[in-house]
N, C-alpha and C positions, 0 to 999 in steps of 0.2 A: 367768640372763640373759634379757631381753626383747628380741625382734627388733625392729629399726627398723620403726616404723610399725604396730607391733602394737596400741599403746594410742593410740586416737584421742579427739578431744573428744566424738564421739558415743557412745563406750562408757563415758565417766565421767559419773556423776550430778552435777547442779549442787552446787557446794561441796565436792565430794569431795577436791580438792586445794587446800590453803590455802597461803598464803606460808610458813607456819610448818613444813610438810611437805617443803618443797624445800631442799636444800643451796644455800647462796649460789653464784651463777653456774652452776647446774646446767642451767637453761633459758636458751639464748641466742636472740637475735633470729633467727638462721637456723632455729631449730626451731619458730617460730611462723608460722602461715599469715597472710596478709594479713587485717587486721580481726579476728584471733583475740582481741584484747583491746581492748574499746571504752572509752569515757571512763567509762561508768557502772561498769565493773569495777575501776576504779583508786580506790584510797583517796586521800583528801585528802592532798595532799604527797607522793604516790608519784612523781611526776615533777617534778624541780627543774630549775632553769635550767642547772645544771651537767650534767645528763643529756640536754639537748637539743642535738643537733649543730648547728654554725654553719650558719646559713641555713635551718634548720628551723622557727624560730619565725615566720618571715615567712609570713603566711596568703595574702595576694594581692599581686601586683605587676602593674601593667599601665601602659599609656600610649599616646601617639600622637606621631607626627611628620608634618610636612606641608611641602611646598616648593613649592606653587603660589601664584600671586599672586591676592589678593582685594581688590577696591576696597572702601572704606567711603564711601558717599555720604550726604550730609546730616548735619545736626546730631542728635546723639543717635541715630543710626541705628546700633544695636549689632549687629555681625555675629559669628555663631559661626564660629570657625575650626577649632577642634578638639573633638572629641566622642568619648567612649568610656564603657564600663560596667564596673562591678566587682561582685561579690556580697559583701556585708559580713556578717560574724558579729558585729558590734557592737564590735570592737576599736579601739584607737587608730590613727589614720591620718594620713598626710600627703600633700598634693597640691602639686606644683611645676610652675610653667609659665613659658614665656618665649615672646614673639612678637617677631619682627624686621621693623620696619616702616620706611617712608619717609612723611614728611609735608611738604607746602608750608608755607612760613613767611609769615605775614602779620604784619607789625610793627606795624599799627594795634591800639590798645587796643580790647577787652581781649585778653589773650594766650590763644591757643587751647590746649587740652588733648588729649591722646590718653590713653585709659586701657584697662586690661586688666581683666578680671573672670573669677573662677572661679565657676562656678555649679554647683549640685547638683540633679539630678533635672529635672523639667519635662518638655515635649514635645520629641521629638527634632528637632534642627536649628532650633530656635526659641530666641531669646534670652529664656527664662523660667526659673522654678525659683528657688530660694534663692540669693541672692549670699553666698558664702562669703568672698570677699576682692575688694578692688579697689584698684588702685594707678594713679596718675596721673603724667604728666610734662607740663610746661608748655613754652613756647616760649623761655624765659628763656635769654639768652646763645647762641642758635642762631643761625648765620649762613648765608647762602645761600638759593636759592629752594627747594631741596629738601634735607632733612637726614634722615639715618638715625636711627631711634629703636629702642632695645631695651627692651621692657617686660617686667618679671618679676613673679611674684606667688607666694606660698606660703601655704599654709593647713594647720593641723593641728587635728584634732578626735577626739573619742571618742564612742561610743555611736550610731553610725549604726544605723538599723533593720535587723536581719537580713533583707536582702532585696537585689535587684539596684538598684543606684543608677547614675546618669548623671552624668558630669562634663563640663562644657561650658567652654571657654575662648574669650572673646570680647574684641573690641576695639571702641571707638568714639571719634569726636571729640566733645569737649565744649566748653562756653562759647560758642563760636561755629563756624560752618561753615567748613571748609577745603576747598577744591575738589579738593586732591590729597592723598589718604590711601590707602596700600596696605600690606596685610600681605604681606610676602614669603615668610616661612617661620615655623615655630613648633614647639614640642615641649611635652610634658607628661607627667608620670610620677606615678603614686600607688602607695602601699604601705601595707598594713594588717597590723598584727601581731596574733597570735593571743593 
């Protein structure tokens, strides 16, 4: 009988123990130190979807919520309301966002529009970077001097460069200037799978 802890990885020559020399289930997860088996040590197909615990295939999940008021002044004056970062490994990902706004109604043609954008990267706190998604709402069938508007957008992608990326969610009035447009609150969440 070998005493517990008598044989350590430091005492074994590389390749001294192969999968064929171990009885099935003779080495459990509790017997392995953190990072004892890295990706390079695994044979192709050694880890299947059925062997991954629920919730462990998600590489990254983050987001932001905000609840203070931000005014949008001027035509096409895009305002960043939410902003956060994530570190990608290049896997498939999804970004969801919603902004809760109020806007003044001007019934004269043309109808004004309010839009939401999801952007990637660019300079912090600046409405730049790549536009991933844009959704618009118009004034059609709106009544009252000020109406609530909820803007939502979603984007899914793959192959982001393995580095830190910035997500920005912004809003702006388009087509014509509305003197009263406010973002009241918003949320965004993103997830990347490994």
